[in-house]
Structures are given as C-alpha cells and as structure tokens.
LODREN-738287 format. One record per residue (C-alpha): chain; residue number from 1; x, y, z. Coordinates in steps of 0.2 Angstrom, whole numbers. Each point is the difference from the previous one (the first is absolute). Example, Ala and Ser with C-alpha at 12.3 -4.5 7.8 and 13.67 -1.06 7.14 Angstrom:
residues 2
{A; 1; {62; -22; 39}}
{A; 2; {6; 17; -3}}
END
This chain:
residues 433
{A; 1; {-63; 11; -130}}
{A; 2; {11; 13; -8}}
{A; 3; {-5; 13; 11}}
{A; 4; {1; -13; 16}}
{A; 5; {18; 0; -6}}
{A; 6; {6; 17; 1}}
{A; 7; {-12; 3; 15}}
{A; 8; {13; -12; 11}}
{A; 9; {13; 9; -12}}
{A; 10; {-5; 16; 11}}
{A; 11; {0; -13; 14}}
{A; 12; {17; -4; 1}}
{A; 13; {8; 17; -6}}
{A; 14; {-7; 9; 10}}
{A; 15; {3; -11; 16}}
{A; 16; {19; 1; -5}}
{A; 17; {0; 18; 3}}
{A; 18; {-10; -3; 13}}
{A; 19; {13; -9; 8}}
{A; 20; {13; 14; -4}}
{A; 21; {-10; 13; 12}}
{A; 22; {-2; -15; 13}}
{A; 23; {17; -3; 4}}
{A; 24; {19; 6; -2}}
{A; 25; {10; -12; -14}}
{A; 26; {12; -7; 12}}
{A; 27; {18; 10; 1}}
{A; 28; {8; -13; 9}}
{A; 29; {13; -16; -7}}
{A; 30; {-9; -15; 2}}
{A; 31; {8; -12; 14}}
{A; 32; {16; -10; -8}}
{A; 33; {8; -15; 9}}
{A; 34; {17; 9; -6}}
{A; 35; {-3; 15; 13}}
{A; 36; {3; -12; 15}}
{A; 37; {16; -8; -4}}
{A; 38; {9; 15; -4}}
{A; 39; {-13; 16; 8}}
{A; 40; {2; 19; -5}}
{A; 41; {12; 5; 15}}
{A; 42; {-8; 18; -1}}
{A; 43; {11; 10; 7}}
{A; 44; {3; 7; 19}}
{A; 45; {-16; 11; -1}}
{A; 46; {-13; -12; 3}}
{A; 47; {-8; -2; -13}}
{A; 48; {4; -14; -13}}
{A; 49; {-12; -4; -12}}
{A; 50; {-1; -21; 4}}
{A; 51; {-11; -2; 16}}
{A; 52; {11; -16; 4}}
{A; 53; {15; -2; 8}}
{A; 54; {15; -12; -6}}
{A; 55; {-11; -15; 10}}
{A; 56; {-15; 5; -8}}
{A; 57; {-7; 9; 15}}
{A; 58; {-8; 17; 1}}
{A; 59; {14; 9; 1}}
{A; 60; {4; 13; 15}}
{A; 61; {-1; 16; -10}}
{A; 62; {-18; -7; -8}}
{A; 63; {-5; -1; 16}}
{A; 64; {5; 17; 8}}
{A; 65; {-6; 8; -14}}
{A; 66; {-18; -12; 4}}
{A; 67; {-2; 6; 16}}
{A; 68; {7; 20; 0}}
{A; 69; {-15; 2; -11}}
{A; 70; {-12; -10; 12}}
{A; 71; {7; 11; 12}}
{A; 72; {-4; 15; -11}}
{A; 73; {-18; -6; -8}}
{A; 74; {-6; -3; 19}}
{A; 75; {2; 18; 4}}
{A; 76; {-9; 5; -15}}
{A; 77; {-15; -10; 5}}
{A; 78; {1; 3; 16}}
{A; 79; {-3; 20; -5}}
{A; 80; {-12; -2; -13}}
{A; 81; {-10; -11; 12}}
{A; 82; {-6; 14; 10}}
{A; 83; {-9; 5; -11}}
{A; 84; {-5; -18; -3}}
{A; 85; {-21; -6; 1}}
{A; 86; {0; -1; 18}}
{A; 87; {-15; -14; -1}}
{A; 88; {7; -10; -11}}
{A; 89; {4; -14; 10}}
{A; 90; {3; -12; -13}}
{A; 91; {13; -13; -4}}
{A; 92; {0; 5; -20}}
{A; 93; {1; 20; 4}}
{A; 94; {-3; 5; 16}}
{A; 95; {8; -2; 18}}
{A; 96; {2; -18; 0}}
{A; 97; {12; -2; -14}}
{A; 98; {14; 12; 5}}
{A; 99; {-3; -8; 17}}
{A; 100; {5; -18; -10}}
{A; 101; {16; 10; -8}}
{A; 102; {7; 4; 16}}
{A; 103; {-6; -18; 4}}
{A; 104; {12; -6; -12}}
{A; 105; {13; 13; 4}}
{A; 106; {1; -6; 16}}
{A; 107; {2; -19; -5}}
{A; 108; {14; 5; -11}}
{A; 109; {8; 11; 14}}
{A; 110; {-6; -2; 16}}
{A; 111; {0; 16; 4}}
{A; 112; {-12; 4; 14}}
{A; 113; {-5; 15; -6}}
{A; 114; {-6; -7; -15}}
{A; 115; {-13; -9; 11}}
{A; 116; {-7; 13; 7}}
{A; 117; {-1; 8; -14}}
{A; 118; {-13; -13; -8}}
{A; 119; {-8; 1; 18}}
{A; 120; {-4; 15; -3}}
{A; 121; {-7; 1; -19}}
{A; 122; {-11; -16; 7}}
{A; 123; {-6; 7; 14}}
{A; 124; {-7; 18; -14}}
{A; 125; {-8; -16; -9}}
{A; 126; {-7; -9; 14}}
{A; 127; {-9; 17; 7}}
{A; 128; {-8; 0; -19}}
{A; 129; {-7; -18; -4}}
{A; 130; {-18; 2; -6}}
{A; 131; {-6; -16; -4}}
{A; 132; {-2; 1; -19}}
{A; 133; {9; -14; -6}}
{A; 134; {9; -12; 7}}
{A; 135; {15; -5; -12}}
{A; 136; {20; 3; 8}}
{A; 137; {2; 11; -15}}
{A; 138; {-15; 14; 1}}
{A; 139; {-10; -6; 17}}
{A; 140; {2; -3; 18}}
{A; 141; {10; -17; -1}}
{A; 142; {13; 11; -5}}
{A; 143; {5; 12; 13}}
{A; 144; {-7; -14; 14}}
{A; 145; {12; -15; -7}}
{A; 146; {17; 15; 0}}
{A; 147; {-7; 5; 16}}
{A; 148; {3; -16; 8}}
{A; 149; {14; -8; -7}}
{A; 150; {9; 19; 4}}
{A; 151; {-7; -2; 19}}
{A; 152; {5; -17; -2}}
{A; 153; {20; 5; 0}}
{A; 154; {-2; 15; 13}}
{A; 155; {-6; -17; 10}}
{A; 156; {-16; 13; 4}}
{A; 157; {-11; -17; 0}}
{A; 158; {-17; 7; 6}}
{A; 159; {2; 13; -15}}
{A; 160; {4; -15; -11}}
{A; 161; {-15; -11; 4}}
{A; 162; {-13; 13; 1}}
{A; 163; {4; 4; -19}}
{A; 164; {0; -19; -2}}
{A; 165; {-19; -2; 7}}
{A; 166; {-3; 15; -13}}
{A; 167; {6; -6; -12}}
{A; 168; {-7; -18; 1}}
{A; 169; {-17; 10; 0}}
{A; 170; {-1; 6; -14}}
{A; 171; {-1; -21; -5}}
{A; 172; {-18; 5; 2}}
{A; 173; {-4; 8; -17}}
{A; 174; {14; -8; -10}}
{A; 175; {-11; -16; 4}}
{A; 176; {-16; 7; 0}}
{A; 177; {-10; -9; -16}}
{A; 178; {-11; 16; -2}}
{A; 179; {17; 10; -1}}
{A; 180; {3; 11; -17}}
{A; 181; {20; -1; 4}}
{A; 182; {10; -6; -16}}
{A; 183; {15; -12; 1}}
{A; 184; {10; 11; -8}}
{A; 185; {17; 5; 12}}
{A; 186; {-1; 18; -2}}
{A; 187; {-15; 2; 9}}
{A; 188; {-9; -18; 1}}
{A; 189; {4; -18; 9}}
{A; 190; {16; -2; -7}}
{A; 191; {8; 13; 8}}
{A; 192; {-12; -6; 17}}
{A; 193; {9; -15; -1}}
{A; 194; {19; 9; -3}}
{A; 195; {-2; 10; 16}}
{A; 196; {-3; -17; 12}}
{A; 197; {15; -10; -8}}
{A; 198; {12; 16; 1}}
{A; 199; {-5; -2; 19}}
{A; 200; {3; -18; -3}}
{A; 201; {17; 3; -5}}
{A; 202; {6; 14; 9}}
{A; 203; {-6; -3; 17}}
{A; 204; {0; -20; -1}}
{A; 205; {-10; -13; -9}}
{A; 206; {-15; -2; 12}}
{A; 207; {-5; 17; 4}}
{A; 208; {-15; -1; -12}}
{A; 209; {-5; -17; 1}}
{A; 210; {-1; -14; -17}}
{A; 211; {-20; 0; 1}}
{A; 212; {-1; 22; -1}}
{A; 213; {13; 0; -16}}
{A; 214; {-9; -17; -3}}
{A; 215; {-19; 7; -2}}
{A; 216; {7; 14; -12}}
{A; 217; {9; -6; -12}}
{A; 218; {-14; -11; -2}}
{A; 219; {-15; 12; 0}}
{A; 220; {15; 7; -16}}
{A; 221; {0; -15; -7}}
{A; 222; {-18; -1; 0}}
{A; 223; {-6; 15; -8}}
{A; 224; {14; -4; -14}}
{A; 225; {-10; -15; -3}}
{A; 226; {-18; 6; 0}}
{A; 227; {5; 14; -14}}
{A; 228; {10; -14; -9}}
{A; 229; {-18; -9; 0}}
{A; 230; {-6; 15; -7}}
{A; 231; {7; 5; -11}}
{A; 232; {2; -17; -8}}
{A; 233; {20; -3; 2}}
{A; 234; {0; -13; 14}}
{A; 235; {11; -10; -11}}
{A; 236; {12; 11; -7}}
{A; 237; {1; 12; 17}}
{A; 238; {-8; -9; 13}}
{A; 239; {3; 17; 12}}
{A; 240; {-3; 15; -7}}
{A; 241; {-2; 18; 7}}
{A; 242; {-4; 17; -7}}
{A; 243; {-3; 19; 9}}
{A; 244; {-10; 13; -8}}
{A; 245; {-7; -13; -13}}
{A; 246; {17; -2; -6}}
{A; 247; {10; -16; -1}}
{A; 248; {17; 8; 5}}
{A; 249; {17; -12; -1}}
{A; 250; {14; 11; 10}}
{A; 251; {2; 0; 17}}
{A; 252; {-8; 15; 9}}
{A; 253; {-18; -3; -8}}
{A; 254; {1; -16; -9}}
{A; 255; {5; -19; 1}}
{A; 256; {18; 0; -1}}
{A; 257; {-3; 6; 18}}
{A; 258; {-10; -10; 7}}
{A; 259; {7; -15; -8}}
{A; 260; {17; 6; 11}}
{A; 261; {-9; 2; 16}}
{A; 262; {-9; -17; -2}}
{A; 263; {17; -9; -5}}
{A; 264; {8; 7; 15}}
{A; 265; {7; -16; 11}}
{A; 266; {-4; 9; 17}}
{A; 267; {-20; 0; -7}}
{A; 268; {-1; -19; -1}}
{A; 269; {-10; -3; -14}}
{A; 270; {-4; -17; -3}}
{A; 271; {9; -9; -13}}
{A; 272; {-15; -4; -8}}
{A; 273; {-5; 17; -2}}
{A; 274; {17; 5; -8}}
{A; 275; {1; -14; -13}}
{A; 276; {-19; 0; -6}}
{A; 277; {-4; 18; 1}}
{A; 278; {16; 11; 4}}
{A; 279; {11; -9; -13}}
{A; 280; {-14; 3; -14}}
{A; 281; {-5; 14; 1}}
{A; 282; {20; 10; 0}}
{A; 283; {2; -11; -12}}
{A; 284; {-15; 7; -11}}
{A; 285; {6; 18; 7}}
{A; 286; {21; -6; -10}}
{A; 287; {-10; -2; -13}}
{A; 288; {-8; 19; -3}}
{A; 289; {20; 6; 0}}
{A; 290; {4; 11; -15}}
{A; 291; {16; -4; -11}}
{A; 292; {10; 13; 8}}
{A; 293; {0; -10; 16}}
{A; 294; {-13; 14; 9}}
{A; 295; {-20; -5; 4}}
{A; 296; {-16; 7; -2}}
{A; 297; {-7; 11; 13}}
{A; 298; {-16; -9; -1}}
{A; 299; {-6; -14; -7}}
{A; 300; {-9; 12; -16}}
{A; 301; {13; 10; 0}}
{A; 302; {13; -2; -18}}
{A; 303; {11; 13; 4}}
{A; 304; {19; -4; 5}}
{A; 305; {1; 17; 8}}
{A; 306; {3; 0; 18}}
{A; 307; {15; -6; 9}}
{A; 308; {-3; 4; 18}}
{A; 309; {0; -12; 17}}
{A; 310; {-19; 6; -1}}
{A; 311; {-5; -7; -18}}
{A; 312; {14; -9; -10}}
{A; 313; {15; -13; 2}}
{A; 314; {10; 10; 14}}
{A; 315; {-18; -7; 12}}
{A; 316; {-3; -17; -10}}
{A; 317; {18; -4; -1}}
{A; 318; {0; -2; 21}}
{A; 319; {-16; -14; -3}}
{A; 320; {10; -9; -11}}
{A; 321; {15; -2; 12}}
{A; 322; {-12; -5; 9}}
{A; 323; {-8; -14; -11}}
{A; 324; {19; -6; -3}}
{A; 325; {2; 0; 20}}
{A; 326; {-16; -8; 1}}
{A; 327; {-2; -14; -14}}
{A; 328; {20; -1; -5}}
{A; 329; {-3; 2; -16}}
{A; 330; {13; 8; -10}}
{A; 331; {-12; 9; -14}}
{A; 332; {-7; 12; 15}}
{A; 333; {20; 5; 3}}
{A; 334; {3; 1; -18}}
{A; 335; {-13; 12; -6}}
{A; 336; {2; 11; 16}}
{A; 337; {19; 2; -6}}
{A; 338; {-8; 5; -18}}
{A; 339; {-11; 12; 11}}
{A; 340; {16; 8; 8}}
{A; 341; {6; 1; -18}}
{A; 342; {-15; 12; -3}}
{A; 343; {1; 9; 15}}
{A; 344; {19; 2; -3}}
{A; 345; {-4; 7; -16}}
{A; 346; {-15; 12; 3}}
{A; 347; {0; 2; 18}}
{A; 348; {7; 16; 4}}
{A; 349; {-17; 13; 0}}
{A; 350; {-4; 15; -4}}
{A; 351; {-13; -1; 15}}
{A; 352; {12; 0; 11}}
{A; 353; {9; -9; 16}}
{A; 354; {-13; -8; 9}}
{A; 355; {-3; -18; 4}}
{A; 356; {-17; -2; -7}}
{A; 357; {1; 7; -17}}
{A; 358; {19; 4; 0}}
{A; 359; {20; -3; -4}}
{A; 360; {1; -7; 18}}
{A; 361; {-15; -10; -3}}
{A; 362; {8; -8; -11}}
{A; 363; {17; -4; 6}}
{A; 364; {-8; -9; 15}}
{A; 365; {-3; -13; -16}}
{A; 366; {20; -2; -2}}
{A; 367; {2; -2; 21}}
{A; 368; {-15; -12; -3}}
{A; 369; {11; -11; -13}}
{A; 370; {16; 2; 8}}
{A; 371; {-6; -7; 15}}
{A; 372; {-6; -17; -7}}
{A; 373; {13; -1; -14}}
{A; 374; {13; 6; 9}}
{A; 375; {5; 6; -20}}
{A; 376; {13; 17; 3}}
{A; 377; {-6; 6; -15}}
{A; 378; {-18; 5; 9}}
{A; 379; {9; 7; 13}}
{A; 380; {9; 13; -10}}
{A; 381; {-15; 2; -8}}
{A; 382; {-10; 4; 17}}
{A; 383; {16; 14; 2}}
{A; 384; {-1; 9; -16}}
{A; 385; {-20; 3; 4}}
{A; 386; {7; 6; 18}}
{A; 387; {13; 10; -11}}
{A; 388; {-14; 9; -9}}
{A; 389; {-11; 3; 15}}
{A; 390; {17; 8; 8}}
{A; 391; {-2; 14; -13}}
{A; 392; {-17; 3; 9}}
{A; 393; {-8; 14; -10}}
{A; 394; {10; 5; -12}}
{A; 395; {-9; -11; -16}}
{A; 396; {-13; 11; -1}}
{A; 397; {-14; -12; 7}}
{A; 398; {-16; 2; 5}}
{A; 399; {-3; 7; 16}}
{A; 400; {-13; -13; 10}}
{A; 401; {-13; 7; 11}}
{A; 402; {5; -6; 16}}
{A; 403; {18; 4; -5}}
{A; 404; {6; -8; 19}}
{A; 405; {-6; -15; 1}}
{A; 406; {3; -19; 1}}
{A; 407; {-7; -6; -15}}
{A; 408; {-2; 16; -13}}
{A; 409; {13; 11; 6}}
{A; 410; {19; 2; 9}}
{A; 411; {-3; -12; 14}}
{A; 412; {-2; -17; -11}}
{A; 413; {19; 8; -9}}
{A; 414; {6; 1; 16}}
{A; 415; {-7; -19; 4}}
{A; 416; {6; -7; -17}}
{A; 417; {17; 7; 4}}
{A; 418; {4; -4; 16}}
{A; 419; {-5; -18; -7}}
{A; 420; {11; -1; -14}}
{A; 421; {16; 2; 11}}
{A; 422; {-7; -15; 13}}
{A; 423; {-7; -10; -16}}
{A; 424; {-2; -17; 10}}
{A; 425; {-13; 7; 10}}
{A; 426; {-8; 12; -9}}
{A; 427; {-17; 0; -3}}
{A; 428; {-17; 10; -10}}
{A; 429; {-6; 8; 16}}
{A; 430; {-21; -6; 1}}
{A; 431; {4; -13; -12}}
{A; 432; {15; -13; 1}}
{A; 433; {1; -7; 17}}
END
C-alpha cells in the first residue's frame, strides 16, 4: 500500500509540472462585471485594455486591432502556402481548410475576392482526391461539400450538383456492412454525417434527403450498440466507440464528437434513441470528468494532461452544451461552465495557437458558452484568448508541422479571430453547425 501511495504522489506531482509544461499561466485579469459599468477609457491610440465599450459591445478599437491582425496573418499565410504540400487536399491540414477559411471571411465581409479565393483553393483540393477516406476533415467529403457550397454561392448550379452527386456516392462505403470505417469525426462516419448536415445548412434543408442522413446516423448508432454489447457495457454506456482499439473521449477521435454529431437537430435522430441510448452514454462520459473540470483522453486513461479540442474539456464542452439544448437539463450547462473555468486557467497552450490542439480552439469553448448563455464573461474570455493570438508567434510555442493550415496552424487562428468580432454567428469550423 505504501508503494502505491508513493506512486500516486509521483503521478500528482508529475502531472502538475506537466501542466505547467503544457500551458502558459494565464496573464489576463478575469472578467469583472464592474468593467462594463466603467470600462477603461483607454487612450486614443486604439489600444484600450478592455475589449468592451461603454454599451457592453466589443469596442471599435478592439475590432480594428483584430481586423488589422487578420490582414497581416493572411499575408503571412498566403506566402507560407506557396511551399505547402501540393497534394494535401484535406480540410484538416490542406487546401480545403484554406477554402473554408475564405468562405468564413466572405460571410463576414461579402467581399467577392474572398469567395474567389475559396473557389481557387477548393479546386486544387478536388484535383487531388484519392478515395481513401470519407470524412469531412480528412477525406473526400470535405472538398466535395465545400466545393458544392462555393459553387452554389457563385450560382454555378451544374458544378454544385456534380459535387453533391459525388458526395452522395460515398455513402456506399460508409454504409457497407463489410466496411472498416471507424465512427469518429476525424476519419469516420460522424465526419461524413457532418458533411451531409453542412450541405443542408449551407444550401437548403432538403438538399440531402432525410433518408440518407437517417441511414448514416443509424449506422453510427448500430455500431455503438454492437461494441457496447461486446464490452458488456450496454447498461452503463449503450453507445460505445473505439478507434485503433482505444475508447477515446474527445471531439476528434472519441465519444464526445460522435455524441455531439448525433444530437444535432438536423440529424433528426429519434427521441427514443436520444433518451434511451444517447443520454445514458453522455451521462456515463460525464462521470469520467476529473475534479479539475477536464476529461481524460480515453476511458482507460487516468491522467489529467490534455486541454485541447481534440482531447480534453475544450472538445467535450460542445457535447455538454448540445446535451443542455436537447435535454433541457441544467446539469449539462453547469458542467460546461465548470469546464470553461478549467479552460480559462489552463487553455493558453505551449503547443501553439491552432484550433485542434491550441489556444484558438480552446477560445471557441467560450464563444459557444456565450452563444448559449449571453453571459458577457464568456465573450470577455474569448476576447482575451483572441488577444493572446494577436501576439501570434511571440510566446515561444512549438511550430506545427503544417504551420499555415486550418486545424494545425495559422488559418485556424485567423478563423477564430474573425469569429470573435462576430460572436453571434461564430462556429468552430468542420464541427459546429
């Protein structure tokens, strides 16, 4: 017993030093309601220390600062992309992700040049499709869905229809009983389901028929039931999933991302499945939460290390928010807010500024909390994470493998910055609808 206790102590002390290694101490003062009554007037140099003006809106000076940085980062990104992998078509690290960023910028500004850039980049992606994967983030469905939307906006109906037809052809492998496609978001069925729901949101509610959407959602549900039965967890966790023999928890490879996608209202999963299969599974996952408000990377992992969208609270928080919307139970919101506290403490990451495993992705947790609650505290915190990203490259973070991409690099930080100044319509790309 003494040996076990010393091992446990080592674990605790080890994890604390690791926390410091993984994140920076948050240098920002936390939200103070009094700031709204008496915001720092700042000087006329356009750099007030608070992001809100006297009326409680994001100040013009802060918006100008963000827009100026977006312009600067876009120039750096365009320069850097000249030497990027010409064959990487993915949304995650390739051309489709850049197209998606320009689509976001177009929606914010309605500048035709942004839509044209989106078209240029998604065309590059379409030339490189390889049929290996089906998900929106890493497979063919991402480029096809984004191209369909871009062509639709440009009124190129024939091209949009062509992309849509190819997207729908992918369902054969998604639904095939012999398929070894996983269920998770990054490479699997949940990622294909996202592509279908994205099309219906961007082009029109019945662009992809409900039968197709239901058949994909049902395939995901049946797969989860099967594994749960095999693992003898049907009572506690009726829908169980694994990737590479590991039962991951987070948004990218794990349960939280799959449950989140199945709860999307536009997936129209039956009330019975929601109540009897999804809800107990979500509750099972909730009980894995650490006291800190964080979540493990997999069900078998005991270590409270990763505070990323891909592994940890910043991804799971979206599932909790959606569970609150679907089941109208305050406990889900309460726990989402608790996880928000952890992200505020430990979410400025040494790993970088990306949306997958960086500070920008963690900032999206606050934007989602703000959209749900309209509590200015969450918007303030999102703005402070944006302020951190305004000093892009100055903190000594690690340089990612694809430094200009949407999920690992600069494009994701730009996407987050553009969402911070238009928070009502913000959404984590390739994930939130």
